[in-house]
Backbone as XML, in Angstrom:
<?xml version="1.0"?>
<chain id="A" units="angstrom">
  <residue number="1" name="UNK">
    <atom name="N" x="-4.253" y="9.014" z="6.846"/>
    <atom name="CA" x="-3.198" y="8.074" z="7.192"/>
    <atom name="C" x="-2.286" y="8.694" z="8.241"/>
  </residue>
  <residue number="2" name="UNK">
    <atom name="N" x="-2.622" y="8.549" z="9.460"/>
    <atom name="CA" x="-1.789" y="9.099" z="10.525"/>
    <atom name="C" x="-0.746" y="8.111" z="11.014"/>
  </residue>
  <residue number="3" name="UNK">
    <atom name="N" x="-0.986" y="6.821" z="10.769"/>
    <atom name="CA" x="-0.097" y="5.802" z="11.308"/>
    <atom name="C" x="0.663" y="5.036" z="10.237"/>
  </residue>
  <residue number="4" name="UNK">
    <atom name="N" x="0.477" y="5.366" z="8.996"/>
    <atom name="CA" x="1.145" y="4.632" z="7.930"/>
    <atom name="C" x="0.286" y="3.490" z="7.427"/>
  </residue>
  <residue number="5" name="UNK">
    <atom name="N" x="0.904" y="2.540" z="6.789"/>
    <atom name="CA" x="0.203" y="1.415" z="6.170"/>
    <atom name="C" x="0.579" y="0.115" z="6.877"/>
  </residue>
  <residue number="6" name="UNK">
    <atom name="N" x="-0.394" y="-0.617" z="7.436"/>
    <atom name="CA" x="-0.065" y="-1.853" z="8.136"/>
    <atom name="C" x="0.500" y="-2.940" z="7.215"/>
  </residue>
  <residue number="7" name="UNK">
    <atom name="N" x="0.228" y="-2.844" z="5.918"/>
    <atom name="CA" x="0.737" y="-3.847" z="4.980"/>
    <atom name="C" x="2.205" y="-3.641" z="4.640"/>
  </residue>
  <residue number="8" name="UNK">
    <atom name="N" x="2.704" y="-2.444" z="4.799"/>
    <atom name="CA" x="4.080" y="-2.173" z="4.381"/>
    <atom name="C" x="4.969" y="-1.627" z="5.497"/>
  </residue>
  <residue number="9" name="UNK">
    <atom name="N" x="4.509" y="-1.724" z="6.729"/>
    <atom name="CA" x="5.288" y="-1.215" z="7.861"/>
    <atom name="C" x="6.648" y="-1.908" z="7.960"/>
  </residue>
  <residue number="10" name="UNK">
    <atom name="N" x="6.701" y="-3.201" z="7.681"/>
    <atom name="CA" x="7.977" y="-3.929" z="7.738"/>
    <atom name="C" x="8.992" y="-3.395" z="6.743"/>
  </residue>
  <residue number="11" name="UNK">
    <atom name="N" x="8.520" y="-2.820" z="5.652"/>
    <atom name="CA" x="9.412" y="-2.328" z="4.597"/>
    <atom name="C" x="9.683" y="-0.831" z="4.745"/>
  </residue>
  <residue number="12" name="UNK">
    <atom name="N" x="8.629" y="-0.048" z="4.976"/>
    <atom name="CA" x="8.765" y="1.408" z="4.949"/>
    <atom name="C" x="8.984" y="2.061" z="6.315"/>
  </residue>
  <residue number="13" name="UNK">
    <atom name="N" x="8.554" y="1.405" z="7.386"/>
    <atom name="CA" x="8.731" y="1.937" z="8.741"/>
    <atom name="C" x="8.165" y="3.351" z="8.858"/>
  </residue>
  <residue number="14" name="UNK">
    <atom name="N" x="6.902" y="3.495" z="8.536"/>
    <atom name="CA" x="6.258" y="4.803" z="8.516"/>
    <atom name="C" x="5.674" y="5.214" z="9.859"/>
  </residue>
  <residue number="15" name="UNK">
    <atom name="N" x="5.344" y="4.262" z="10.696"/>
    <atom name="CA" x="4.634" y="4.560" z="11.933"/>
    <atom name="C" x="5.400" y="5.581" z="12.776"/>
  </residue>
  <residue number="16" name="UNK">
    <atom name="N" x="4.688" y="6.631" z="13.163"/>
    <atom name="CA" x="5.270" y="7.674" z="13.994"/>
    <atom name="C" x="6.032" y="8.746" z="13.247"/>
  </residue>
  <residue number="17" name="UNK">
    <atom name="N" x="6.119" y="8.651" z="11.922"/>
    <atom name="CA" x="6.854" y="9.643" z="11.134"/>
    <atom name="C" x="5.919" y="10.306" z="10.125"/>
  </residue>
  <residue number="18" name="UNK">
    <atom name="N" x="5.376" y="11.443" z="10.483"/>
    <atom name="CA" x="4.449" y="12.150" z="9.599"/>
    <atom name="C" x="5.102" y="12.515" z="8.277"/>
  </residue>
  <residue number="19" name="UNK">
    <atom name="N" x="6.376" y="12.903" z="8.296"/>
    <atom name="CA" x="7.084" y="13.251" z="7.057"/>
    <atom name="C" x="7.176" y="12.055" z="6.121"/>
  </residue>
  <residue number="20" name="UNK">
    <atom name="N" x="7.504" y="10.879" z="6.651"/>
    <atom name="CA" x="7.610" y="9.669" z="5.825"/>
    <atom name="C" x="6.250" y="9.265" z="5.278"/>
  </residue>
  <residue number="21" name="UNK">
    <atom name="N" x="5.205" y="9.400" z="6.091"/>
    <atom name="CA" x="3.848" y="9.064" z="5.632"/>
    <atom name="C" x="3.454" y="9.958" z="4.464"/>
  </residue>
  <residue number="22" name="UNK">
    <atom name="N" x="3.709" y="11.246" z="4.584"/>
    <atom name="CA" x="3.373" y="12.183" z="3.504"/>
    <atom name="C" x="4.206" y="11.915" z="2.253"/>
  </residue>
  <residue number="23" name="UNK">
    <atom name="N" x="5.438" y="11.488" z="2.432"/>
    <atom name="CA" x="6.309" y="11.217" z="1.285"/>
    <atom name="C" x="5.900" y="9.952" z="0.537"/>
  </residue>
  <residue number="24" name="UNK">
    <atom name="N" x="5.249" y="9.019" z="1.224"/>
    <atom name="CA" x="4.922" y="7.726" z="0.617"/>
    <atom name="C" x="3.449" y="7.547" z="0.281"/>
  </residue>
  <residue number="25" name="UNK">
    <atom name="N" x="2.639" y="8.585" z="0.429"/>
    <atom name="CA" x="1.230" y="8.466" z="0.084"/>
    <atom name="C" x="0.861" y="9.476" z="-0.992"/>
  </residue>
  <residue number="26" name="UNK">
    <atom name="N" x="-0.240" y="9.201" z="-1.668"/>
    <atom name="CA" x="-0.707" y="10.072" z="-2.743"/>
    <atom name="C" x="-2.208" y="10.268" z="-2.611"/>
  </residue>
  <residue number="27" name="UNK">
    <atom name="N" x="-2.683" y="11.440" z="-2.954"/>
    <atom name="CA" x="-4.116" y="11.712" z="-2.964"/>
    <atom name="C" x="-4.698" y="11.541" z="-4.358"/>
  </residue>
  <residue number="28" name="UNK">
    <atom name="N" x="-3.873" y="11.120" z="-5.306"/>
    <atom name="CA" x="-4.316" y="10.955" z="-6.690"/>
    <atom name="C" x="-4.419" y="9.457" z="-6.981"/>
  </residue>
  <residue number="29" name="UNK">
    <atom name="N" x="-5.652" y="8.971" z="-7.136"/>
    <atom name="CA" x="-5.858" y="7.551" z="-7.383"/>
    <atom name="C" x="-7.132" y="7.346" z="-8.190"/>
  </residue>
  <residue number="30" name="UNK">
    <atom name="N" x="-7.266" y="6.130" z="-8.742"/>
    <atom name="CA" x="-8.460" y="5.754" z="-9.503"/>
    <atom name="C" x="-9.025" y="4.463" z="-8.935"/>
  </residue>
  <residue number="31" name="UNK">
    <atom name="N" x="-10.311" y="4.430" z="-8.712"/>
    <atom name="CA" x="-11.012" y="3.223" z="-8.290"/>
    <atom name="C" x="-10.689" y="2.793" z="-6.869"/>
  </residue>
  <residue number="32" name="UNK">
    <atom name="N" x="-11.616" y="2.054" z="-6.279"/>
    <atom name="CA" x="-11.445" y="1.551" z="-4.924"/>
    <atom name="C" x="-11.823" y="0.082" z="-4.852"/>
  </residue>
  <residue number="33" name="UNK">
    <atom name="N" x="-11.126" y="-0.647" z="-3.997"/>
    <atom name="CA" x="-11.475" y="-2.028" z="-3.664"/>
    <atom name="C" x="-11.624" y="-2.067" z="-2.152"/>
  </residue>
  <residue number="34" name="UNK">
    <atom name="N" x="-12.754" y="-2.561" z="-1.673"/>
    <atom name="CA" x="-12.963" y="-2.712" z="-0.242"/>
    <atom name="C" x="-12.877" y="-4.190" z="0.098"/>
  </residue>
  <residue number="35" name="UNK">
    <atom name="N" x="-11.985" y="-4.531" z="1.013"/>
    <atom name="CA" x="-11.791" y="-5.922" z="1.410"/>
    <atom name="C" x="-12.259" y="-6.119" z="2.838"/>
  </residue>
  <residue number="36" name="UNK">
    <atom name="N" x="-13.318" y="-6.896" z="3.015"/>
    <atom name="CA" x="-13.819" y="-7.215" z="4.350"/>
    <atom name="C" x="-13.135" y="-8.461" z="4.897"/>
  </residue>
  <residue number="37" name="UNK">
    <atom name="N" x="-12.847" y="-9.421" z="4.026"/>
    <atom name="CA" x="-12.168" y="-10.657" z="4.429"/>
    <atom name="C" x="-11.209" y="-11.061" z="3.309"/>
  </residue>
  <residue number="38" name="UNK">
    <atom name="N" x="-10.010" y="-10.494" z="3.288"/>
    <atom name="CA" x="-9.065" y="-10.730" z="2.181"/>
    <atom name="C" x="-8.740" y="-12.201" z="1.934"/>
  </residue>
  <residue number="39" name="UNK">
    <atom name="N" x="-8.776" y="-13.038" z="2.964"/>
    <atom name="CA" x="-8.424" y="-14.447" z="2.785"/>
    <atom name="C" x="-9.480" y="-15.228" z="2.010"/>
  </residue>
  <residue number="40" name="UNK">
    <atom name="N" x="-10.720" y="-14.712" z="1.936"/>
    <atom name="CA" x="-11.803" y="-15.415" z="1.244"/>
    <atom name="C" x="-12.271" y="-14.705" z="-0.019"/>
  </residue>
  <residue number="41" name="UNK">
    <atom name="N" x="-11.695" y="-13.574" z="-0.333"/>
    <atom name="CA" x="-12.169" y="-12.755" z="-1.440"/>
    <atom name="C" x="-11.514" y="-13.130" z="-2.762"/>
  </residue>
  <residue number="42" name="UNK">
    <atom name="N" x="-12.312" y="-13.378" z="-3.789"/>
    <atom name="CA" x="-11.744" y="-13.655" z="-5.112"/>
    <atom name="C" x="-11.120" y="-12.388" z="-5.691"/>
  </residue>
  <residue number="43" name="UNK">
    <atom name="N" x="-11.672" y="-11.214" z="-5.357"/>
    <atom name="CA" x="-11.098" y="-9.954" z="-5.820"/>
    <atom name="C" x="-9.707" y="-9.765" z="-5.206"/>
  </residue>
  <residue number="44" name="UNK">
    <atom name="N" x="-9.567" y="-10.090" z="-3.932"/>
    <atom name="CA" x="-8.256" y="-9.990" z="-3.271"/>
    <atom name="C" x="-7.244" y="-10.917" z="-3.938"/>
  </residue>
  <residue number="45" name="UNK">
    <atom name="N" x="-7.662" y="-12.135" z="-4.265"/>
    <atom name="CA" x="-6.743" y="-13.063" z="-4.956"/>
    <atom name="C" x="-6.388" y="-12.532" z="-6.344"/>
  </residue>
  <residue number="46" name="UNK">
    <atom name="N" x="-7.376" y="-12.044" z="-7.071"/>
    <atom name="CA" x="-7.177" y="-11.541" z="-8.428"/>
    <atom name="C" x="-6.235" y="-10.338" z="-8.429"/>
  </residue>
  <residue number="47" name="UNK">
    <atom name="N" x="-6.358" y="-9.454" z="-7.420"/>
    <atom name="CA" x="-5.519" y="-8.262" z="-7.327"/>
    <atom name="C" x="-4.252" y="-8.504" z="-6.492"/>
  </residue>
  <residue number="48" name="UNK">
    <atom name="N" x="-4.037" y="-9.730" z="-6.083"/>
    <atom name="CA" x="-2.890" y="-10.129" z="-5.249"/>
    <atom name="C" x="-2.865" y="-9.362" z="-3.920"/>
  </residue>
  <residue number="49" name="UNK">
    <atom name="N" x="-4.032" y="-9.222" z="-3.313"/>
    <atom name="CA" x="-4.164" y="-8.547" z="-2.022"/>
    <atom name="C" x="-4.584" y="-9.521" z="-0.924"/>
  </residue>
  <residue number="50" name="UNK">
    <atom name="N" x="-4.591" y="-10.817" z="-1.215"/>
    <atom name="CA" x="-5.122" y="-11.786" z="-0.261"/>
    <atom name="C" x="-4.306" y="-11.905" z="1.031"/>
  </residue>
  <residue number="51" name="UNK">
    <atom name="N" x="-3.087" y="-11.417" z="1.073"/>
    <atom name="CA" x="-2.308" y="-11.429" z="2.304"/>
    <atom name="C" x="-2.384" y="-10.111" z="3.064"/>
  </residue>
  <residue number="52" name="UNK">
    <atom name="N" x="-3.137" y="-9.167" z="2.563"/>
    <atom name="CA" x="-3.224" y="-7.835" z="3.165"/>
    <atom name="C" x="-4.276" y="-7.804" z="4.270"/>
  </residue>
  <residue number="53" name="UNK">
    <atom name="N" x="-4.265" y="-6.765" z="5.073"/>
    <atom name="CA" x="-5.282" y="-6.592" z="6.106"/>
    <atom name="C" x="-6.544" y="-6.024" z="5.471"/>
  </residue>
  <residue number="54" name="UNK">
    <atom name="N" x="-7.687" y="-6.220" z="6.145"/>
    <atom name="CA" x="-8.939" y="-5.691" z="5.598"/>
    <atom name="C" x="-8.874" y="-4.171" z="5.567"/>
  </residue>
  <residue number="55" name="UNK">
    <atom name="N" x="-9.548" y="-3.600" z="4.566"/>
    <atom name="CA" x="-9.541" y="-2.155" z="4.423"/>
    <atom name="C" x="-9.947" y="-1.738" z="3.027"/>
  </residue>
  <residue number="56" name="UNK">
    <atom name="N" x="-9.688" y="-0.485" z="2.694"/>
    <atom name="CA" x="-10.029" y="0.089" z="1.398"/>
    <atom name="C" x="-8.728" y="0.400" z="0.666"/>
  </residue>
  <residue number="57" name="UNK">
    <atom name="N" x="-8.636" y="-0.054" z="-0.590"/>
    <atom name="CA" x="-7.415" y="0.086" z="-1.380"/>
    <atom name="C" x="-7.703" y="0.764" z="-2.712"/>
  </residue>
  <residue number="58" name="UNK">
    <atom name="N" x="-6.755" y="1.556" z="-3.180"/>
    <atom name="CA" x="-6.864" y="2.177" z="-4.492"/>
    <atom name="C" x="-6.497" y="1.151" z="-5.558"/>
  </residue>
  <residue number="59" name="UNK">
    <atom name="N" x="-7.172" y="1.193" z="-6.694"/>
    <atom name="CA" x="-6.858" y="0.303" z="-7.804"/>
    <atom name="C" x="-5.607" y="0.793" z="-8.528"/>
  </residue>
  <residue number="60" name="UNK">
    <atom name="N" x="-5.515" y="2.099" z="-8.742"/>
    <atom name="CA" x="-4.364" y="2.685" z="-9.436"/>
    <atom name="C" x="-3.989" y="3.987" z="-8.725"/>
  </residue>
  <residue number="61" name="UNK">
    <atom name="N" x="-2.706" y="4.122" z="-8.400"/>
    <atom name="CA" x="-2.218" y="5.310" z="-7.708"/>
    <atom name="C" x="-1.256" y="6.049" z="-8.626"/>
  </residue>
  <residue number="62" name="UNK">
    <atom name="N" x="-1.391" y="7.362" z="-8.693"/>
    <atom name="CA" x="-0.480" y="8.191" z="-9.478"/>
    <atom name="C" x="0.379" y="8.998" z="-8.515"/>
  </residue>
  <residue number="63" name="UNK">
    <atom name="N" x="1.675" y="8.931" z="-8.718"/>
    <atom name="CA" x="2.599" y="9.672" z="-7.859"/>
    <atom name="C" x="3.992" y="9.116" z="-7.995"/>
  </residue>
  <residue number="64" name="UNK">
    <atom name="N" x="4.896" y="9.687" z="-7.259"/>
    <atom name="CA" x="6.276" y="9.214" z="-7.277"/>
    <atom name="C" x="6.703" y="8.833" z="-5.864"/>
  </residue>
  <residue number="65" name="UNK">
    <atom name="N" x="7.567" y="7.855" z="-5.786"/>
    <atom name="CA" x="8.125" y="7.401" z="-4.521"/>
    <atom name="C" x="9.613" y="7.736" z="-4.543"/>
  </residue>
  <residue number="66" name="UNK">
    <atom name="N" x="10.109" y="8.275" z="-3.443"/>
    <atom name="CA" x="11.522" y="8.647" z="-3.412"/>
    <atom name="C" x="12.405" y="7.406" z="-3.534"/>
  </residue>
  <residue number="67" name="UNK">
    <atom name="N" x="13.596" y="7.597" z="-4.039"/>
    <atom name="CA" x="14.535" y="6.492" z="-4.247"/>
    <atom name="C" x="14.880" y="5.782" z="-2.943"/>
  </residue>
  <residue number="68" name="UNK">
    <atom name="N" x="14.815" y="6.476" z="-1.829"/>
    <atom name="CA" x="15.148" y="5.848" z="-0.552"/>
    <atom name="C" x="14.140" y="4.759" z="-0.162"/>
  </residue>
  <residue number="69" name="UNK">
    <atom name="N" x="12.926" y="4.810" z="-0.693"/>
    <atom name="CA" x="11.905" y="3.802" z="-0.410"/>
    <atom name="C" x="11.682" y="2.837" z="-1.575"/>
  </residue>
  <residue number="70" name="UNK">
    <atom name="N" x="12.053" y="3.231" z="-2.762"/>
    <atom name="CA" x="11.731" y="2.484" z="-3.976"/>
    <atom name="C" x="12.280" y="1.056" z="-3.972"/>
  </residue>
  <residue number="71" name="UNK">
    <atom name="N" x="13.531" y="0.870" z="-3.627"/>
    <atom name="CA" x="14.141" y="-0.461" z="-3.644"/>
    <atom name="C" x="13.437" y="-1.443" z="-2.731"/>
  </residue>
  <residue number="72" name="UNK">
    <atom name="N" x="13.120" y="-1.008" z="-1.523"/>
    <atom name="CA" x="12.432" y="-1.876" z="-0.579"/>
    <atom name="C" x="11.049" y="-2.275" z="-1.049"/>
  </residue>
  <residue number="73" name="UNK">
    <atom name="N" x="10.335" y="-1.353" z="-1.683"/>
    <atom name="CA" x="8.997" y="-1.654" z="-2.192"/>
    <atom name="C" x="9.042" y="-2.671" z="-3.325"/>
  </residue>
  <residue number="74" name="UNK">
    <atom name="N" x="9.975" y="-2.518" z="-4.228"/>
    <atom name="CA" x="10.088" y="-3.455" z="-5.348"/>
    <atom name="C" x="10.533" y="-4.831" z="-4.850"/>
  </residue>
  <residue number="75" name="UNK">
    <atom name="N" x="11.514" y="-4.871" z="-3.958"/>
    <atom name="CA" x="12.018" y="-6.148" z="-3.436"/>
    <atom name="C" x="10.963" y="-6.911" z="-2.649"/>
  </residue>
  <residue number="76" name="UNK">
    <atom name="N" x="10.058" y="-6.198" z="-2.007"/>
    <atom name="CA" x="9.028" y="-6.863" z="-1.216"/>
    <atom name="C" x="7.747" y="-7.099" z="-2.018"/>
  </residue>
  <residue number="77" name="UNK">
    <atom name="N" x="7.749" y="-6.742" z="-3.299"/>
    <atom name="CA" x="6.602" y="-6.923" z="-4.200"/>
    <atom name="C" x="5.407" y="-6.053" z="-3.826"/>
  </residue>
  <residue number="78" name="UNK">
    <atom name="N" x="5.603" y="-5.000" z="-3.019"/>
    <atom name="CA" x="4.521" y="-4.072" z="-2.715"/>
    <atom name="C" x="4.329" y="-3.065" z="-3.824"/>
  </residue>
  <residue number="79" name="UNK">
    <atom name="N" x="5.318" y="-2.934" z="-4.693"/>
    <atom name="CA" x="5.227" y="-2.014" z="-5.823"/>
    <atom name="C" x="5.542" y="-2.793" z="-7.079"/>
  </residue>
  <residue number="80" name="UNK">
    <atom name="N" x="4.661" y="-2.683" z="-8.054"/>
    <atom name="CA" x="4.888" y="-3.364" z="-9.345"/>
    <atom name="C" x="5.276" y="-2.320" z="-10.366"/>
  </residue>
  <residue number="81" name="UNK">
    <atom name="N" x="6.554" y="-2.324" z="-10.783"/>
    <atom name="CA" x="7.011" y="-1.302" z="-11.743"/>
    <atom name="C" x="6.347" y="-1.442" z="-13.100"/>
  </residue>
</chain>
């Protein structure tokens, strides 16, 4: 992840900030979902990813997010507490 996440750039503003990218990503995850066409995928609808860009997503991520990013993620529904 050199450029951040295209799904959460509006909230986290990670692009161009290697420190922010490292602070908001985790290498500890379980399972993968690959979305080739999120608008037509039943898996994307079931996982509430149908508005996301195509790509590979973790099913479950383990890690902590700093308080400076936490509020924005919850308010934008990108993080489910």
